N, C-alpha and C positions, 0 to 999 in steps of 0.2 A: 418863382416862375420856372416852368420847364424849359430846357434848352430846345430851340427850334431852328431849323434851317431856314433862316429868313431870306435866303437867296433863291430858294426853290420855287418852281412855277406854282406848285400847290399853295404855298404860303402867300406868295405875292398876288395871285390872281383869283384864288378860290377861298378867301378867308371866311366868307359867309357859310361855308360848309363846316366851319369850326375846327377846333383842335381837340385832341383827346390823347389819353394814354393808350398805347398799343396793347391790346389783349390778344393772346393766342392760346389755342387749346393744346394740351399735351396728349400723349398716347392714350390716356384714360378719359379724354374729352373733358378735362377739368381746365377751365379758362383762368388765366392769371396774367398779371402785368409782366411785360418784357423789360429786361434790364440790359444796358450796354454801358460799359465803362463805369459801373457803379451807380448809374442813374437810370430812371425810367425812360423808355423810348416814347417820344412824342410823335404823333401823326397828324397831318393836316390834309385839307382838301378831300379828294375822293377816298383816300385811305381812311380818313376820319369818318366819312359817311358809311363806309362798309363796316367799320368798327362800331359805330353808333347803332346800326341796324342789328348787329349781333347782340349788343348790350340790351337793346329794347326787347328783342325776342326772348332773351334769357332771364329777364327780370319779371318776376311775378306781377300780374296786374294789381295795381294799387298797393304794392309792397312799400314804396317810398312814402314816408310820412310828411314830406315837404308839400305844403299846399300848392306850390307851383307845378308839382308833378303828380297831382291827385289822380289823374287817369293814365299815368304812365305804366308801361309794361304790357305783357302779353298773357292772354288767358290760356295759352297752350299747356300750362302746368296743371290745369284741371283734368287733363287727359292722361296723367301719369299712370294711373292704375286701370285705365280702360283697356278692355280686350281689343286686340288689333282687328280692324275692319275697314271697309271702304268708307264708312261714315266717319271714323276717326281720322282717316287721311283727309277727307273733305273738311273736317273741323280744323285740322292743322292748317290747311291752306287758307281757310276763312279767317282764323285768328291772326295769321301772319299778314294777310291782306289788310286787316284792320289796323295792325301796328304800322305798316308801311304807309297806309293812307293818312294816318295821323301825323306823320313826320313832315315838318315844313320843308326840309331839304330835299324831299322826294317829289318830283314833278309828276311822274307817271310810273306805274308798275307795268313792266313789259311782260313778265311771266313769272310764275312760281311753279316749281316741280317738286312733288313729294314722292320719294322712292321708299318703298317698303323693303326690308331685308337687304340693305346695301352690303355688298361683299359677303353675302350669306351670314350676316349678323342679325339673327332672328328677333332680337329685342330692340331693334333700332329703326329709326326713320332717318333719311337724309333729305334735307330741304335745301334746294338750290333756288336762287332768285336772280332776277335781273330788273333793275330799276333805272329810270332816267332821272338824273339830278336836276336841280333847278337851273343848272348851267348847260342842260341838254347833253350831258355826257352819260354814257351807259356805265353803270356800276354793277358788277356781278359778284356773288358770294355764295357761301353755303354754310349750313349749320347742321351738325349731327345731333339728333335727339335720341 
């Protein structure tokens, strides 16, 4: 079992938002587990929800072979070789909306913003989002694609 701060507010009051291993991107946008004192970092509560959203977006649709997760993942990977256009931006927003809608821990999607060429990086999109969790707390995050 991963070490967890059992005294934290997130752990004590927001357990149904689950626990997870903290993932963070590096400067090349490659996501990996985070380590602290030789062990993986565990996140709970709202941090876990933000982490789970990023995992769901970055997992290809139907990639997992576990029957419990038959429809898990995001179709955004279908757009990897698509030429940039307003339609691609719309599809990115649509696919992420679908992922967020299917998450039990998300009560409401407040907004999703897709930015083309963030920081003059011409082959990227930046996706920012805000959702309300099942505990009526707003959680915001972003994913570089």
